[in-house]
N, C-alpha and C positions, 0 to 999 in steps of 0.2 A: 376719440369719444370711446374708442373700443374699452379703453382701460377705466373709463368710467360705468359702461356697460357691466364690463367682467367685476367691479367694483358694487355693484347693487346688484347683480348676482350673489355673487361671497354676502351681502350685508343680509340679502332675503333668504339664504338657505334656512333650514328648518335650524340645524344644530344650530346654529348663530342667536337665532331669535329666541330658541330654548334657554340659551346659556345668559343672553343679557335679559332675560326674567327671571332665572334662578339667582343674578347675580342680584338683581333691583331686590328681589324675594330676601335674600341673605342679609342684605344689608338692612334690613327693613326688621328679619326675626333679630339681629342683630341688635341692634339699639334694644325689640325690647327684650330677650336677655340681659342685656348692661343694666338694664332699669329693675328689672327683676332680681339680679347678686345685687347692685346698690342700694335699691329704695324698700326693698323687703327681705331679704336675706343677709345683708350683711350688717344692719342695726343692729338685729338679737344677736348674731357670731360678735359683733364689736360688743356688746354689753356680757358676753359670755368672755369674753378674752380681757376684761377692764380697759374696755377702750383703748387698746394697744393699736397705735400705726405706725408699722414697720417702714414707711415710706421714708419716715425722717431718719435711719439709720443711713450711718455710712464710715469709711476710713478716709480720710484726710491725709492726702500724698505732701502737698505742699498748702499753706496757705495761702489767704488773700493778702493780694500787696495792692494799694491802690485800687487802681482802677479794676483791675487785674482779678476775675474773681477763682475763686479757690478749685482744687486740681480736687475731685473726691472721687474714690468709688462709691458709689450710690447701691449698695447689698442690700440695704433694707428696701427701696421700690421694687430690685428684682424677686426678693422674698413675697411682699405682696401683688408684684403680678405673678405669681405661682401659685399662691393661695388663694388668688382672683379665678387664675384657670381652672385651680380642682373645686373651687365651688359653680363652674359655671358648666365645665363636663357634668358633676352631680347632676347638676341640675335638670340640663342639657338629657342624661340619663334616664332619668322618672318620668321627663315629660313624653318622651318616647319610648318608654317602657308601659306610661300610661296609656298613650295611643295606641300602642299595641299591642294592646291588652284591648282595648275597646274595639279596634278593628278587627281581631281575631272574636270577639261576641258578636259582632256584627253579621259574619260568616256562618251561612249555618255549615253544617257537620254533611257531609256525603250520606246518604242514604244506602244501607246495606244492600245489595244487591235482590231481587228480589230472589225468591227460592223457587227452584226449578222445577217444571207444570211437569206433569204426570208423564207425559209424552216424551219427555226428555228425559225424564228416569227408567220412562221403559228402554228408549234405544238406548244408552247409560249400559245397561244389564248385558242386553244383547248384542254390545260391542267388546262387552267385558268377557261377556261367553266364547265368542267367534275368536278372540284372542287367545281363548283357553284350551278352545280346541283345539287351533292351528300350531300351537306348542307342544301338544301331545303327539303331532302326529309328527 
């Protein structure tokens, strides 16, 4: 029973729960970003590139024989994955940059400190005069 209590304490620890929430939200956000890239960003880019799909490019090492599949290096899939990564990274960069810009606009700039009162100015002058007299002696 001590192990079950220890497991419960571990699972209910704040940082574990925060991590679980982060993973769940991150997974959902990943789906949003994937949809953004595949459904919104990639179609215009595909038109600009002339409908090129790199994922079909490969170097065949050994051709298919009977039921045995061909052995190949699928460098096109790698190129497509790199392009997707660059597009996703760029989209996330601009999304975060936009959120940061909105966030910084919401924060009011701190007000300048108020000017010293007449009493403070007078006391500062007296202090400076006393320092000046002490250095002359």
